[in-house]
BALOBA-1460 file (C-alpha; in Angstrom, 3 decimals):
// residues 176
<rec num="1" residu="m" x="-12.061" y="28.807" z="-48.619"/>
<rec num="2" residu="a" x="-12.689" y="31.318" z="-45.839"/>
<rec num="3" residu="l" x="-15.314" y="30.432" z="-43.265"/>
<rec num="4" residu="k" x="-17.372" y="33.204" z="-41.728"/>
<rec num="5" residu="i" x="-16.764" y="33.039" z="-38.018"/>
<rec num="6" residu="n" x="-19.259" y="33.821" z="-35.338"/>
<rec num="7" residu="e" x="-19.358" y="32.662" z="-31.736"/>
<rec num="8" residu="n" x="-20.636" y="29.301" z="-32.902"/>
<rec num="9" residu="l" x="-18.141" y="27.807" z="-35.363"/>
<rec num="10" residu="t" x="-20.232" y="26.117" z="-38.017"/>
<rec num="11" residu="i" x="-19.899" y="24.526" z="-41.423"/>
<rec num="12" residu="a" x="-22.792" y="25.082" z="-43.830"/>
<rec num="13" residu="l" x="-23.990" y="21.763" z="-45.256"/>
<rec num="14" residu="h" x="-25.151" y="23.293" z="-48.554"/>
<rec num="15" residu="e" x="-21.514" y="24.184" z="-49.365"/>
<rec num="16" residu="i" x="-20.445" y="20.545" z="-49.288"/>
<rec num="17" residu="e" x="-21.137" y="18.473" z="-52.346"/>
<rec num="18" residu="r" x="-20.005" y="14.865" z="-52.648"/>
<rec num="19" residu="g" x="-16.305" y="14.859" z="-52.099"/>
<rec num="20" residu="q" x="-14.136" y="16.968" z="-49.844"/>
<rec num="21" residu="l" x="-14.075" y="20.626" z="-48.817"/>
<rec num="22" residu="n" x="-11.364" y="22.366" z="-46.779"/>
<rec num="23" residu="f" x="-11.887" y="25.209" z="-44.333"/>
<rec num="24" residu="d" x="-9.036" y="27.223" z="-42.813"/>
<rec num="25" residu="f" x="-9.702" y="29.911" z="-40.251"/>
<rec num="26" residu="t" x="-8.444" y="31.525" z="-37.094"/>
<rec num="27" residu="t" x="-10.486" y="32.322" z="-34.030"/>
<rec num="28" residu="v" x="-10.194" y="33.343" z="-30.401"/>
<rec num="29" residu="f" x="-12.365" y="31.840" z="-27.683"/>
<rec num="30" residu="d" x="-13.172" y="34.601" z="-25.194"/>
<rec num="31" residu="q" x="-13.755" y="32.144" z="-22.358"/>
<rec num="32" residu="l" x="-10.179" y="30.849" z="-22.736"/>
<rec num="33" residu="t" x="-8.370" y="34.145" z="-23.354"/>
<rec num="34" residu="n" x="-9.989" y="36.628" z="-20.973"/>
<rec num="35" residu="g" x="-10.431" y="36.791" z="-17.232"/>
<rec num="36" residu="s" x="-8.493" y="34.609" z="-14.822"/>
<rec num="37" residu="d" x="-7.930" y="31.708" z="-17.258"/>
<rec num="38" residu="k" x="-5.691" y="32.972" z="-20.075"/>
<rec num="39" residu="r" x="-4.444" y="29.632" z="-21.326"/>
<rec num="40" residu="f" x="-4.769" y="30.406" z="-25.039"/>
<rec num="41" residu="p" x="-3.903" y="34.099" z="-25.480"/>
<rec num="42" residu="e" x="-3.090" y="33.854" z="-29.188"/>
<rec num="43" residu="a" x="-5.345" y="33.216" z="-32.145"/>
<rec num="44" residu="i" x="-6.228" y="29.578" z="-32.718"/>
<rec num="45" residu="r" x="-5.680" y="28.254" z="-36.241"/>
<rec num="46" residu="v" x="-8.216" y="25.636" z="-37.234"/>
<rec num="47" residu="e" x="-8.124" y="23.502" z="-40.367"/>
<rec num="48" residu="a" x="-11.223" y="21.417" z="-41.047"/>
<rec num="49" residu="k" x="-11.482" y="18.934" z="-43.908"/>
<rec num="50" residu="v" x="-15.048" y="17.817" z="-44.498"/>
<rec num="51" residu="e" x="-15.832" y="14.768" z="-46.593"/>
<rec num="52" residu="k" x="-19.413" y="13.892" z="-47.519"/>
<rec num="53" residu="t" x="-20.442" y="10.320" z="-48.212"/>
<rec num="54" residu="d" x="-24.169" y="9.642" z="-48.593"/>
<rec num="55" residu="k" x="-25.670" y="11.146" z="-45.411"/>
<rec num="56" residu="d" x="-22.439" y="11.079" z="-43.415"/>
<rec num="57" residu="y" x="-19.937" y="13.894" z="-42.910"/>
<rec num="58" residu="i" x="-16.409" y="12.974" z="-41.856"/>
<rec num="59" residu="i" x="-14.724" y="16.036" z="-40.366"/>
<rec num="60" residu="r" x="-10.982" y="16.003" z="-39.732"/>
<rec num="61" residu="i" x="-10.044" y="18.916" z="-37.499"/>
<rec num="62" residu="e" x="-6.527" y="20.154" z="-36.766"/>
<rec num="63" residu="v" x="-5.960" y="22.867" z="-34.167"/>
<rec num="64" residu="v" x="-2.699" y="24.815" z="-33.823"/>
<rec num="65" residu="t" x="-2.033" y="27.493" z="-31.208"/>
<rec num="66" residu="t" x="0.151" y="28.384" z="-28.261"/>
<rec num="67" residu="a" x="-0.835" y="27.617" z="-24.679"/>
<rec num="68" residu="h" x="0.254" y="29.892" z="-21.825"/>
<rec num="69" residu="l" x="0.957" y="27.554" z="-18.882"/>
<rec num="70" residu="i" x="2.434" y="27.451" z="-15.380"/>
<rec num="71" residu="c" x="4.852" y="24.637" z="-14.484"/>
<rec num="72" residu="d" x="3.579" y="22.392" z="-11.680"/>
<rec num="73" residu="r" x="7.091" y="21.862" z="-10.266"/>
<rec num="74" residu="c" x="8.809" y="25.251" z="-10.395"/>
<rec num="75" residu="g" x="5.934" y="27.705" z="-10.913"/>
<rec num="76" residu="e" x="7.514" y="29.311" z="-13.991"/>
<rec num="77" residu="i" x="5.238" y="30.632" z="-16.724"/>
<rec num="78" residu="f" x="6.023" y="29.260" z="-20.184"/>
<rec num="79" residu="n" x="4.481" y="28.884" z="-23.637"/>
<rec num="80" residu="k" x="3.854" y="25.531" z="-25.267"/>
<rec num="81" residu="k" x="2.991" y="24.926" z="-28.905"/>
<rec num="82" residu="i" x="-0.239" y="22.951" z="-29.287"/>
<rec num="83" residu="a" x="-0.965" y="20.946" z="-32.447"/>
<rec num="84" residu="e" x="-3.778" y="18.413" z="-32.091"/>
<rec num="85" residu="k" x="-6.058" y="16.473" z="-34.448"/>
<rec num="86" residu="i" x="-9.474" y="14.832" z="-34.134"/>
<rec num="87" residu="t" x="-11.892" y="13.120" z="-36.501"/>
<rec num="88" residu="v" x="-15.632" y="13.602" z="-36.014"/>
<rec num="89" residu="l" x="-18.398" y="11.674" z="-37.762"/>
<rec num="90" residu="s" x="-21.689" y="13.547" z="-38.170"/>
<rec num="91" residu="s" x="-24.653" y="11.874" z="-39.790"/>
<rec num="92" residu="l" x="-28.157" y="12.679" z="-40.972"/>
<rec num="93" residu="k" x="-29.199" y="9.030" z="-40.685"/>
<rec num="94" residu="k" x="-30.064" y="7.129" z="-37.546"/>
<rec num="95" residu="y" x="-27.714" y="4.362" z="-36.529"/>
<rec num="96" residu="n" x="-28.994" y="1.106" z="-35.102"/>
<rec num="97" residu="w" x="-26.756" y="0.513" z="-32.096"/>
<rec num="98" residu="d" x="-28.332" y="-2.894" z="-31.400"/>
<rec num="99" residu="n" x="-26.846" y="-4.390" z="-34.574"/>
<rec num="100" residu="g" x="-23.270" y="-4.179" z="-33.359"/>
<rec num="101" residu="e" x="-22.495" y="-0.706" z="-34.691"/>
<rec num="102" residu="n" x="-20.441" y="1.186" z="-32.172"/>
<rec num="103" residu="g" x="-18.389" y="4.318" z="-31.954"/>
<rec num="104" residu="e" x="-19.276" y="7.915" z="-31.471"/>
<rec num="105" residu="v" x="-21.470" y="9.560" z="-34.069"/>
<rec num="106" residu="k" x="-22.884" y="13.054" z="-33.850"/>
<rec num="107" residu="i" x="-26.471" y="12.641" z="-35.086"/>
<rec num="108" residu="l" x="-27.805" y="15.670" z="-36.950"/>
<rec num="109" residu="h" x="-31.441" y="16.691" z="-37.204"/>
<rec num="110" residu="p" x="-32.834" y="15.771" z="-40.665"/>
<rec num="111" residu="h" x="-33.384" y="19.462" z="-41.469"/>
<rec num="112" residu="s" x="-29.966" y="20.631" z="-40.247"/>
<rec num="113" residu="q" x="-28.370" y="23.393" z="-42.275"/>
<rec num="114" residu="v" x="-25.023" y="23.488" z="-40.440"/>
<rec num="115" residu="i" x="-22.644" y="21.351" z="-38.410"/>
<rec num="116" residu="s" x="-21.233" y="23.060" z="-35.340"/>
<rec num="117" residu="i" x="-17.636" y="22.158" z="-34.518"/>
<rec num="118" residu="t" x="-17.234" y="24.605" z="-31.625"/>
<rec num="119" residu="q" x="-17.467" y="22.017" z="-28.849"/>
<rec num="120" residu="e" x="-15.038" y="19.662" z="-30.584"/>
<rec num="121" residu="i" x="-12.460" y="22.449" z="-30.912"/>
<rec num="122" residu="l" x="-12.871" y="23.511" z="-27.281"/>
<rec num="123" residu="d" x="-12.588" y="19.895" z="-26.094"/>
<rec num="124" residu="l" x="-9.492" y="19.323" z="-28.212"/>
<rec num="125" residu="l" x="-7.805" y="22.426" z="-26.805"/>
<rec num="126" residu="l" x="-8.591" y="21.616" z="-23.191"/>
<rec num="127" residu="l" x="-7.571" y="17.959" z="-23.544"/>
<rec num="128" residu="s" x="-4.251" y="18.988" z="-25.109"/>
<rec num="129" residu="i" x="-3.056" y="20.260" z="-21.718"/>
<rec num="130" residu="p" x="-1.509" y="17.353" z="-19.798"/>
<rec num="131" residu="p" x="-2.593" y="16.671" z="-16.205"/>
<rec num="132" residu="k" x="0.985" y="17.338" z="-15.027"/>
<rec num="133" residu="v" x="2.282" y="20.498" z="-16.713"/>
<rec num="134" residu="l" x="6.078" y="20.757" z="-16.849"/>
<rec num="135" residu="c" x="8.171" y="23.550" z="-18.379"/>
<rec num="136" residu="k" x="10.674" y="20.881" z="-19.435"/>
<rec num="137" residu="q" x="10.855" y="17.142" z="-18.873"/>
<rec num="138" residu="d" x="13.782" y="17.375" z="-16.458"/>
<rec num="139" residu="c" x="12.425" y="20.315" z="-14.414"/>
<rec num="140" residu="r" x="14.068" y="20.213" z="-10.968"/>
<rec num="141" residu="g" x="11.335" y="22.187" z="-9.196"/>
<rec num="142" residu="l" x="11.738" y="24.251" z="-6.043"/>
<rec num="143" residu="c" x="13.871" y="23.657" z="-2.969"/>
<rec num="144" residu="s" x="11.614" y="22.426" z="-0.176"/>
<rec num="145" residu="k" x="13.477" y="24.536" z="2.390"/>
<rec num="146" residu="c" x="14.291" y="27.902" z="0.826"/>
<rec num="147" residu="g" x="11.964" y="27.848" z="-2.216"/>
<rec num="148" residu="a" x="14.719" y="28.536" z="-4.756"/>
<rec num="149" residu="n" x="14.071" y="27.530" z="-8.345"/>
<rec num="150" residu="l" x="16.556" y="24.670" z="-8.775"/>
<rec num="151" residu="n" x="16.523" y="25.109" z="-12.565"/>
<rec num="152" residu="k" x="18.148" y="28.536" z="-12.138"/>
<rec num="153" residu="i" x="20.358" y="28.247" z="-9.066"/>
<rec num="154" residu="t" x="21.865" y="25.671" z="-6.747"/>
<rec num="155" residu="c" x="20.795" y="26.510" z="-3.234"/>
<rec num="156" residu="k" x="23.003" y="26.020" z="-0.189"/>
<rec num="157" residu="c" x="20.414" y="24.146" z="1.879"/>
<rec num="158" residu="q" x="21.565" y="20.937" z="3.498"/>
<rec num="159" residu="n" x="19.381" y="18.109" z="2.288"/>
<rec num="160" residu="n" x="21.080" y="15.518" z="4.508"/>
<rec num="161" residu="s" x="18.604" y="15.639" z="7.337"/>
<rec num="162" residu="t" x="16.414" y="12.592" z="7.634"/>
<rec num="163" residu="d" x="13.514" y="11.892" z="9.892"/>
<rec num="164" residu="p" x="14.964" y="10.250" z="13.043"/>
<rec num="165" residu="r" x="12.178" y="7.665" z="12.993"/>
<rec num="166" residu="w" x="13.885" y="6.033" z="10.001"/>
<rec num="167" residu="n" x="17.355" y="5.712" z="11.597"/>
<rec num="168" residu="k" x="16.839" y="2.089" z="12.718"/>
<rec num="169" residu="l" x="16.307" y="1.067" z="9.098"/>
<rec num="170" residu="k" x="19.890" y="2.080" z="8.271"/>
<rec num="171" residu="n" x="21.193" y="-0.909" z="10.305"/>
<rec num="172" residu="i" x="19.188" y="-3.498" z="8.401"/>
<rec num="173" residu="t" x="21.194" y="-5.785" z="6.135"/>
<rec num="174" residu="l" x="19.604" y="-8.005" z="3.580"/>
<rec num="175" residu="d" x="21.237" y="-11.412" z="3.134"/>
<rec num="176" residu="d" x="20.617" y="-13.494" z="0.071"/>
């Protein structure tokens, strides 16, 4: 089923009867593709499976796209395939948190007509980028002297020099 996309990605509650409904769509978030931050330049494919039980809506979201990133070690620009999943529980009923119920539930207004999944998709995309971005696991980075990309060339810099303050430590022997 095609979902009509606007800036706020929503799922109409009247379309969901008891059971499950699948939504597949593609979108582009302007705030992530334009300007100085172009991390997700391609269309983002979103698959949402919505299951209704009583007054609860269980939404399983899968996001697939390509991220445009810069390696933290060597500075090379590269593309990384992103495929992430999240499950969101939205409910029309109030939960009593004092009775031991815990977890995260998105409480809907009793007269809600739609469930917005925009923020969940944005969060999932942004959290899919690791804190340390590497073009490959064994990235060698840049030479600290000449700045050469050590993944591409072997520089001729001598890396033997040590700080003279550490020279006395060379004479230490550890006896068992």
